[in-house]
C-alpha positions as CSV (number, residue, x, y, z in Angstrom):
1,M,-22.1,-1.4,15.4
2,S,-18.6,-1.8,16.9
3,D,-16.2,1.1,16.6
4,Y,-13.1,-0.4,15.0
5,T,-10.8,2.5,15.8
6,N,-11.5,2.3,19.4
7,G,-9.2,-0.2,21.5
8,G,-6.6,-0.3,18.7
9,V,-2.9,0.7,18.5
10,I,-1.5,3.9,17.6
11,I,2.1,3.8,16.1
12,L,4.3,6.6,16.4
13,D,6.6,7.0,13.2
14,F,10.4,7.7,14.1
15,G,11.2,7.2,10.2
16,S,11.6,3.4,10.0
17,Q,11.3,1.7,6.7
18,Y,9.2,-1.0,8.5
19,T,6.4,1.2,10.0
20,Q,3.9,0.1,7.6
21,L,4.7,-3.4,8.3
22,I,3.9,-2.8,11.8
23,A,0.5,-1.5,11.0
24,R,-0.2,-4.3,8.6
25,K,0.8,-7.3,11.2
26,I,-1.5,-5.7,13.6
27,R,-4.3,-5.4,11.3
28,E,-3.8,-8.9,10.3
29,L,-4.6,-9.9,13.9
30,N,-7.8,-8.0,13.6
31,V,-6.7,-5.0,15.7
32,F,-7.1,-1.5,14.5
33,S,-3.9,0.4,13.9
34,R,-3.1,3.9,13.0
35,I,0.2,5.5,12.2
36,L,0.9,9.0,13.5
37,S,4.1,11.3,13.5
38,H,6.5,11.2,16.1
39,D,5.6,14.7,17.2
40,A,2.2,13.7,17.9
41,T,0.9,15.0,21.2
42,L,-0.6,12.8,23.9
43,N,-4.0,14.3,23.3
44,D,-3.6,13.5,19.5
45,I,-3.0,9.9,20.4
46,M,-5.8,9.5,23.1
47,A,-8.4,10.9,21.0
48,Y,-8.3,7.6,19.2
49,K,-8.8,5.7,22.7
50,P,-6.0,3.2,21.8
51,K,-5.2,0.3,24.1
52,A,-1.6,0.3,23.3
53,I,1.2,2.7,21.8
54,I,4.0,1.3,19.6
55,L,7.3,3.4,19.1
56,S,8.9,2.4,15.6
57,G,12.5,2.2,14.6
58,G,14.3,4.8,13.1
59,P,17.5,5.9,11.6
60,S,18.3,8.4,14.4
61,S,20.3,8.3,17.6
62,V,18.6,9.2,20.7
63,Y,21.7,10.8,22.3
64,K,22.2,13.4,19.6
65,Q,20.8,16.8,19.2
66,N,18.9,16.2,15.9
67,A,16.9,13.2,17.3
68,P,13.4,13.4,16.3
69,E,11.1,15.3,19.0
70,Y,8.3,13.6,20.9
71,D,5.9,14.3,23.7
72,N,7.4,13.0,26.8
73,D,3.9,12.8,28.4
74,I,3.2,9.9,26.0
75,L,5.8,7.7,28.0
76,T,3.8,8.3,31.4
77,V,0.3,7.3,30.1
78,D,-1.1,4.3,31.8
79,I,-1.4,2.1,28.8
80,P,1.2,-0.5,27.4
81,I,3.9,0.9,25.2
82,L,6.3,-1.3,23.0
83,G,9.3,0.1,21.8
84,I,11.0,-1.3,18.6
85,C,14.5,-0.8,17.8
86,Y,14.8,2.9,18.1
87,G,11.9,2.8,20.2
88,L,13.7,0.6,22.7
89,H,16.4,3.2,23.1
90,I,13.8,6.0,23.8
91,L,12.3,3.7,26.5
92,A,15.7,3.0,27.9
93,Q,17.0,6.6,27.9
94,H,13.7,8.0,29.3
95,S,13.7,5.6,32.1
96,G,17.2,6.1,33.2
97,G,19.2,3.5,31.0
98,S,22.1,4.2,28.7
99,V,22.2,4.1,24.9
100,K,25.2,4.4,22.8
101,S,27.0,3.2,19.7
102,T,29.6,0.5,20.2
103,G,30.9,0.9,16.7
104,Q,29.9,-2.3,15.5
105,G,26.1,-2.9,14.9
106,E,24.0,-5.8,14.2
107,Y,22.6,-6.2,10.8
108,G,20.5,-9.4,9.6
109,Y,19.7,-12.5,11.1
110,A,20.7,-13.4,14.9
111,K,19.4,-15.9,17.6
112,I,17.7,-15.0,20.8
113,S,18.2,-16.5,24.4
114,I,15.1,-15.8,26.5
115,T,16.7,-14.8,29.9
116,K,13.4,-14.3,31.7
117,N,9.8,-15.9,30.9
118,T,7.3,-13.4,30.4
119,E,3.8,-13.2,28.7
120,F,5.4,-11.4,25.9
121,L,8.5,-13.7,25.2
122,Q,7.9,-17.1,26.6
123,S,10.3,-19.6,27.0
124,D,9.3,-21.6,24.1
125,L,10.8,-19.0,22.0
126,N,14.3,-19.7,23.1
127,G,16.9,-19.9,20.3
128,S,14.5,-18.6,17.7
129,Q,15.5,-16.3,14.7
130,V,15.0,-12.6,14.9
131,W,15.9,-9.8,12.3
132,M,18.4,-7.1,13.7
133,S,19.0,-3.6,12.0
134,H,20.9,-1.3,14.4
135,M,24.0,0.4,15.3
136,D,23.3,1.9,18.6
137,Q,22.5,-0.6,21.7
138,V,21.4,-0.4,25.5
139,I,24.5,-0.4,27.7
140,K,22.8,0.0,30.8
141,V,19.1,-1.2,31.5
142,P,17.1,1.1,33.6
143,D,16.5,0.4,37.3
144,S,13.4,-2.0,37.9
145,W,13.6,-3.2,34.4
146,S,14.9,-6.4,33.4
147,I,16.6,-8.1,30.3
148,I,14.1,-10.9,28.9
149,A,16.4,-11.6,26.0
150,E,19.7,-11.4,24.6
151,S,20.9,-12.0,21.2
152,S,23.5,-14.4,19.8
153,N,26.1,-11.4,19.7
154,G,25.8,-10.5,23.7
155,V,23.3,-7.5,22.8
156,V,20.3,-6.7,24.7
157,A,17.5,-8.1,22.4
158,A,14.5,-7.4,24.6
159,M,13.7,-5.8,27.9
160,A,10.8,-5.1,30.2
161,S,9.6,-2.8,33.0
162,G,8.6,-4.6,36.4
163,D,5.0,-4.4,35.7
164,L,5.2,-5.4,31.9
165,N,3.6,-2.3,30.9
166,R,6.8,-1.3,29.1
167,L,8.2,-3.7,26.6
168,A,11.0,-3.1,24.1
169,T,12.7,-5.1,21.5
170,Q,16.1,-4.6,19.8
171,F,15.1,-6.6,16.7
172,H,12.1,-6.3,14.6
173,P,9.1,-8.5,15.4
174,E,7.1,-6.9,12.4
175,V,9.5,-8.4,9.7
176,S,8.8,-11.8,8.4
177,H,12.5,-12.8,8.9
178,T,11.9,-12.8,12.6
179,E,10.6,-16.3,13.0
180,Y,7.9,-15.7,15.8
181,G,7.3,-12.1,15.4
182,K,3.6,-12.3,14.6
183,K,3.2,-14.5,17.8
184,M,5.3,-11.7,19.8
185,L,3.1,-9.0,18.5
186,E,-0.1,-11.0,19.3
187,N,1.2,-11.6,23.0
188,F,1.7,-8.2,23.3
189,L,-1.7,-7.1,21.8
190,F,-3.9,-9.6,23.6
191,K,-2.1,-10.7,26.8
192,I,-0.5,-7.3,27.9
193,A,-2.6,-4.5,26.2
194,S,-6.0,-6.4,26.1
195,C,-6.8,-4.9,22.7
196,N,-10.1,-5.3,20.8
197,A,-10.2,-7.6,17.7
198,N,-12.8,-5.7,16.0
199,W,-11.1,-4.7,12.7
200,T,-13.1,-6.9,10.6
201,P,-14.5,-6.3,7.0
202,D,-18.1,-6.1,8.2
203,N,-17.2,-3.6,10.8
204,F,-15.5,-1.5,8.5
205,I,-18.3,-1.4,6.2
206,D,-21.0,-0.6,8.7
207,Q,-18.6,2.4,10.1
208,Q,-17.9,3.7,6.5
209,V,-21.6,3.6,5.6
210,D,-22.4,5.4,8.6
211,L,-19.7,8.2,8.1
212,I,-20.8,8.5,4.5
213,R,-24.4,9.3,5.3
214,K,-23.5,11.8,8.0
215,E,-21.0,13.6,5.4
216,V,-23.0,13.6,2.4
217,G,-26.5,14.3,3.6
218,N,-28.9,15.1,0.7
219,S,-26.0,15.8,-1.7
220,N,-25.4,13.6,-4.7
221,V,-21.9,11.6,-5.2
222,L,-20.1,11.1,-8.4
223,I,-18.1,8.1,-8.0
224,G,-14.8,7.4,-10.5
225,V,-14.8,3.7,-11.5
226,S,-12.1,2.3,-13.3
227,G,-13.1,-1.3,-13.3
228,G,-10.5,-2.5,-10.7
229,V,-11.3,-3.8,-7.5
230,D,-10.5,-0.5,-5.6
231,S,-13.1,1.5,-7.1
232,S,-15.6,-1.1,-7.5
233,V,-15.5,-1.5,-3.7
234,V,-16.0,2.4,-3.3
235,A,-19.2,2.0,-5.7
236,A,-20.5,-0.9,-3.8
237,I,-20.1,0.8,-0.3
238,M,-21.5,4.1,-1.8
239,N,-24.4,2.3,-3.3
240,R,-25.0,0.7,0.1
241,A,-24.8,4.0,2.0
242,I,-26.7,6.4,-0.3
243,G,-28.3,4.4,-3.1
244,D,-29.4,6.3,-6.1
245,K,-27.8,9.5,-4.9
246,A,-24.4,7.6,-5.9
247,K,-23.7,8.1,-9.5
248,S,-20.8,5.8,-10.8
249,V,-19.2,7.0,-14.2
250,L,-16.3,5.1,-15.9
251,I,-14.3,7.6,-17.9
252,D,-12.6,5.9,-21.0
253,H,-9.4,8.1,-21.2
254,G,-8.1,6.1,-24.1
255,L,-5.4,4.4,-22.1
256,M,-7.4,1.2,-21.1
257,R,-6.7,-2.2,-22.0
258,K,-8.3,-3.8,-25.1
259,N,-12.1,-3.9,-24.7
260,E,-11.5,-3.1,-21.1
261,A,-14.3,-0.3,-20.9
262,L,-17.0,-2.4,-22.1
263,D,-15.8,-5.3,-20.0
264,C,-16.1,-3.3,-16.8
265,I,-19.4,-1.6,-17.5
266,H,-20.9,-5.1,-17.9
267,A,-19.1,-6.5,-14.8
268,L,-20.5,-3.9,-12.6
269,K,-24.0,-3.6,-14.0
270,D,-24.7,-7.3,-14.0
271,G,-22.5,-8.2,-11.0
272,L,-23.0,-5.6,-8.5
273,G,-26.1,-3.7,-10.0
274,V,-24.4,-0.5,-9.8
275,N,-26.1,2.2,-12.0
276,I,-22.9,3.0,-14.0
277,H,-22.4,5.1,-17.2
278,L,-19.5,5.1,-19.5
279,E,-18.0,8.4,-20.8
280,D,-15.5,8.5,-23.6
281,E,-13.3,11.5,-22.9
282,S,-10.1,9.8,-24.8
283,D,-9.7,12.9,-27.2
284,N,-9.5,15.3,-24.5
285,F,-6.7,13.1,-22.5
286,L,-4.8,12.4,-25.5
287,E,-4.8,16.0,-26.7
288,Q,-3.5,17.1,-23.3
289,L,-0.8,14.2,-23.4
290,S,0.5,15.0,-26.9
291,H,4.4,15.2,-27.1
292,I,4.5,14.8,-23.2
293,T,7.5,12.2,-22.3
294,D,8.2,13.1,-18.5
295,P,6.4,10.5,-16.5
296,E,5.5,13.0,-13.5
297,Q,4.0,15.4,-16.2
298,K,2.0,12.7,-17.5
299,R,0.4,11.6,-14.1
300,K,-0.4,15.2,-13.3
301,I,-1.9,16.0,-16.7
302,I,-4.3,12.6,-16.5
303,G,-5.1,13.5,-12.8
304,N,-6.3,17.1,-13.6
305,Q,-8.0,15.9,-16.7
306,F,-10.0,13.2,-14.8
307,I,-11.1,16.0,-12.5
308,Y,-12.2,18.3,-15.3
309,S,-14.0,15.7,-17.1
310,F,-15.5,14.6,-14.0
311,E,-16.6,18.5,-13.2
312,S,-17.9,18.5,-16.7
313,I,-20.0,15.3,-16.1
314,A,-21.0,16.6,-12.7
315,S,-22.6,19.7,-14.1
316,R,-25.5,17.5,-15.6
317,F,-26.6,16.6,-12.2
318,D,-28.2,18.6,-9.4
319,N,-26.5,19.1,-6.0
320,M,-23.5,17.1,-7.1
321,E,-20.9,18.2,-4.4
322,Y,-18.8,15.4,-3.8
323,L,-16.4,12.9,-5.7
324,A,-15.6,9.4,-4.3
325,Q,-12.3,7.7,-5.5
326,G,-10.5,4.4,-4.7
327,T,-7.3,6.1,-3.1
328,L,-5.3,3.4,-1.2
329,Y,-2.7,3.9,1.8
330,P,0.1,3.1,-0.4
331,D,-1.0,5.7,-2.9
332,V,-0.8,8.2,0.0
333,I,2.3,7.2,1.2
334,E,4.0,7.2,-2.4
335,S,2.8,10.5,-3.1
336,G,4.7,11.9,-0.1
337,I,1.6,12.7,2.2
338,G,2.9,11.2,5.3
339,H,1.7,11.4,9.0
340,G,2.3,15.1,9.8
341,K,5.8,15.0,8.4
342,A,7.6,15.6,4.9
343,S,7.8,12.4,3.2
344,H,9.8,11.9,-0.2
345,V,7.7,11.7,-3.2
346,I,8.3,8.3,-4.9
347,K,5.9,9.2,-7.7
348,S,2.7,11.3,-7.8
349,H,-0.3,9.0,-8.1
350,H,-2.9,10.6,-10.2
351,N,-5.8,10.5,-7.7
352,V,-3.5,11.9,-4.9
353,G,-0.7,14.1,-5.9
354,G,-2.0,14.6,-9.3
355,L,-5.2,16.7,-8.1
356,P,-5.7,20.2,-9.4
357,K,-5.7,22.8,-6.5
358,N,-8.8,24.5,-7.7
359,M,-10.9,21.4,-7.7
360,K,-14.6,22.1,-7.0
361,F,-15.4,18.8,-5.5
362,K,-15.2,17.6,-1.9
363,L,-13.3,14.2,-2.0
364,I,-14.6,11.2,-0.3
365,E,-12.0,8.2,0.0
366,P,-13.4,5.4,2.0
367,L,-10.3,3.2,1.3
368,R,-7.7,5.7,2.2
369,E,-6.3,3.9,5.1
370,L,-6.5,0.3,3.5
371,F,-3.9,-2.0,2.0
372,K,-4.8,-3.5,-1.0
373,D,-5.3,-7.0,0.7
374,E,-7.7,-5.4,3.3
375,V,-9.7,-3.9,0.3
376,R,-10.1,-7.5,-1.3
377,K,-11.4,-8.8,2.0
378,V,-14.1,-5.8,2.3
379,G,-14.8,-6.6,-1.5
380,K,-15.5,-10.3,-0.6
381,E,-17.8,-9.2,2.3
382,L,-19.7,-6.8,-0.1
383,G,-20.4,-9.8,-2.4
384,L,-18.1,-8.8,-5.5
385,P,-17.2,-11.7,-7.7
386,D,-14.0,-13.3,-7.3
387,K,-12.8,-12.4,-10.8
388,L,-13.2,-8.9,-10.0
389,I,-11.6,-9.1,-6.2
390,N,-8.7,-10.8,-7.5
391,R,-7.9,-8.8,-10.6
392,H,-4.3,-7.4,-10.6
393,P,-4.1,-3.7,-10.0
394,F,-4.3,-1.3,-12.7
395,P,-3.0,2.1,-12.5
396,G,-5.4,5.0,-13.1
397,P,-3.3,6.5,-15.7
398,G,-3.5,3.2,-17.3
399,L,-1.4,2.6,-20.3
400,G,-0.1,6.3,-20.2
401,V,2.5,5.1,-17.6
402,R,3.3,1.9,-19.4
403,I,4.2,3.6,-22.9
404,I,7.7,5.1,-22.0
405,G,8.1,8.3,-24.0
406,E,5.5,9.8,-26.2
407,I,1.9,8.5,-26.1
408,T,0.2,8.1,-29.7
409,S,-2.8,6.2,-30.8
410,E,-0.5,3.8,-32.7
411,R,1.6,3.1,-29.7
412,I,-1.4,2.6,-27.7
413,A,-2.9,-0.1,-30.1
414,I,0.4,-1.8,-30.1
415,L,0.5,-2.1,-26.3
416,Q,-3.1,-3.1,-26.0
417,E,-2.5,-5.9,-28.2
418,A,0.5,-7.3,-26.5
419,D,-0.7,-6.7,-23.2
420,K,-4.0,-8.7,-24.0
421,I,-1.7,-11.9,-25.1
422,Y,0.2,-11.6,-22.1
423,I,-2.5,-11.7,-19.5
424,D,-4.5,-14.2,-21.4
425,M,-1.4,-16.6,-21.6
426,L,-1.0,-16.2,-17.9
427,E,-4.7,-17.3,-17.2
428,S,-4.5,-20.1,-19.7
429,E,-1.2,-21.4,-17.9
430,G,-2.9,-21.1,-14.6
431,L,-0.2,-18.4,-13.4
432,Y,-2.6,-15.3,-13.1
433,D,-3.6,-15.8,-9.5
434,E,-0.1,-16.7,-8.2
435,I,1.0,-13.1,-9.3
436,W,0.2,-9.9,-7.7
437,Q,0.6,-7.8,-10.9
438,A,1.7,-8.4,-14.5
439,F,1.8,-6.0,-17.5
440,A,3.7,-5.0,-20.6
441,V,5.6,-2.0,-21.1
442,L,6.2,-0.4,-24.6
443,I,9.9,0.8,-24.6
444,P,10.8,3.9,-27.1
445,V,13.8,1.7,-28.4
446,Q,14.0,-0.1,-31.7
447,T,15.9,-3.1,-32.5
448,V,17.0,-5.2,-35.5
449,G,15.3,-8.4,-36.0
450,V,14.8,-11.0,-38.9
451,M,11.3,-12.1,-39.8
452,G,10.6,-14.2,-43.0
453,D,14.1,-13.6,-44.1
454,Q,13.6,-9.9,-43.9
455,R,15.3,-7.1,-41.8
456,T,12.9,-5.6,-39.2
457,Y,13.4,-2.7,-37.1
458,E,10.6,-2.5,-34.6
459,N,9.8,-1.7,-30.8
460,L,11.3,-3.5,-27.8
461,L,8.6,-4.8,-25.2
462,G,9.2,-5.4,-21.5
463,L,7.3,-7.7,-19.6
464,R,6.7,-7.3,-15.8
465,A,5.3,-9.8,-13.2
466,V,5.7,-9.3,-9.3
467,T,4.5,-10.8,-6.0
468,S,3.5,-8.7,-3.3
469,T,1.1,-8.5,-0.4
470,D,0.2,-4.8,-0.3
471,G,2.4,-3.2,-3.2
472,M,4.6,-1.4,-0.7
473,T,7.3,-3.9,-1.4
474,A,7.5,-6.7,-4.2
475,D,9.6,-9.3,-5.8
476,W,9.9,-10.2,-9.5
477,Y,7.6,-13.3,-10.2
478,R,10.1,-16.6,-11.2
479,M,8.2,-17.1,-14.4
480,P,8.5,-20.7,-16.0
481,P,11.0,-20.3,-19.0
482,D,8.8,-22.4,-21.2
483,V,5.8,-19.7,-20.6
484,L,8.1,-16.8,-21.3
485,S,9.1,-18.6,-24.3
486,K,5.4,-19.0,-25.5
487,I,4.5,-15.5,-24.4
488,S,7.3,-14.0,-26.3
489,N,6.7,-16.0,-29.6
490,R,3.1,-15.3,-29.6
491,I,3.6,-11.5,-29.2
492,V,6.3,-11.2,-31.7
493,N,4.7,-13.4,-34.2
494,S,1.1,-11.4,-33.7
495,V,1.7,-8.0,-33.0
496,K,2.9,-6.0,-35.6
497,G,5.5,-3.2,-34.2
498,I,7.1,-5.4,-32.0
499,N,10.2,-7.5,-32.7
500,R,11.9,-8.1,-29.3
501,V,10.7,-8.9,-25.8
502,T,12.5,-8.6,-22.4
503,Y,11.4,-9.8,-18.9
504,D,12.0,-7.5,-15.9
505,I,13.7,-8.9,-12.9
506,T,13.8,-5.9,-10.6
507,S,12.4,-6.0,-7.1
508,K,10.8,-3.1,-5.4
509,P,12.9,-1.7,-3.9
510,P,15.1,-0.5,-5.7
511,G,12.8,-0.2,-8.5
512,T,9.0,0.4,-8.6
513,I,6.4,-1.9,-9.7
514,E,5.2,0.4,-12.7
515,W,8.0,1.6,-14.9
516,E,6.8,5.2,-14.6
């Protein structure tokens, strides 16, 4: 078994909005990457045996007193380092160059001129388009360094040390707007740093199985399964690792989509051979959520109740010490759990920020460092059926965060009917697989309508559909107008309690994918 964490890349995060993209782009090239805080020590970094270090961008200025701190010893280590934007400024300043603000930054597209052919930036990239986002710039290149590219605005776009062991770009190769950014990163990883391309699904599975066996020993593990790809992959990995000691449970919290609980049970039993039990806990959840309207409170209540329900179920088994769940990397980031530094809480995910502090379980989260597309690759390697692998993400709190305002049995039933029509029509129109996530939202607003020559005063329904690769960013899906018309007509004419339908055309950012 190849250790996929060795021979990879450590990314030091200086606060860039693009740091996660750096990690993703590297992983797409089958090289393991891990993000650490800017104040990680050299020992912290070398514990992972990396072949390279990348210094991210960030909003600070290296010449100001409040610039992020970092371990200077990192810049003396004998492995290649790539600095991006703010990372370029760090390398320039540390090596004797100068950085300052000229009062006029570069934002958006620029063209680069290759001034020196290197294995990193080869001459055939001359004139290619890059993405700039900076106010500060290098005004003096360090001795023994050379400029290897300039921007169309006359700014140092890239520079390199004499031995090519230190490289830096003012632009962002990690973003899709940079025309050959992926090629540049590939050159750095393999031609400069000689990284190991062993970040593969089979290596990931083998190593997780080994880690789980060592962690669990003779204990039993309760697996929280929702029917989505994340928890299903966890169930399959746990089953491979410890067999009958893994007890999968699907808790019906009353907030699942229509017929979803039974459909999930059958799919997992028949498709994966997972020993899974269905537990109806809907009364407990709905009682706890009665009269609650605040979305953060909903998520925390649901997260807590999941744990209490799992603890109650676990009491029926001997030696049940662990709970396994399908937490992903975006869940961790959005819940404000960063890399050794404070992160802003966008929303608490029920399985991260919503967990009770007095929880009796030890957690096992095999997918905690994966993005959604990586989970799907792992699922395919495990043999999960395509329908399950490609299923749209569904939040753990379920319809609880898609019913704006108070949650009642009546409002749940209305949304279940509308959501089923929406998803069924996307599948029949052949659009489902083009969309990352689609769902309906019940809005606590009533509007006037006319049906059968009679006045109605019923609920407003919002439809949401987005495209994405990892859920960290998303764009609204350009739904064909005729399909939207069909969906709206079917819902309004079939679902009692809805008389108006709207379509959400907000991207992420500034919005989030879910409404709550």
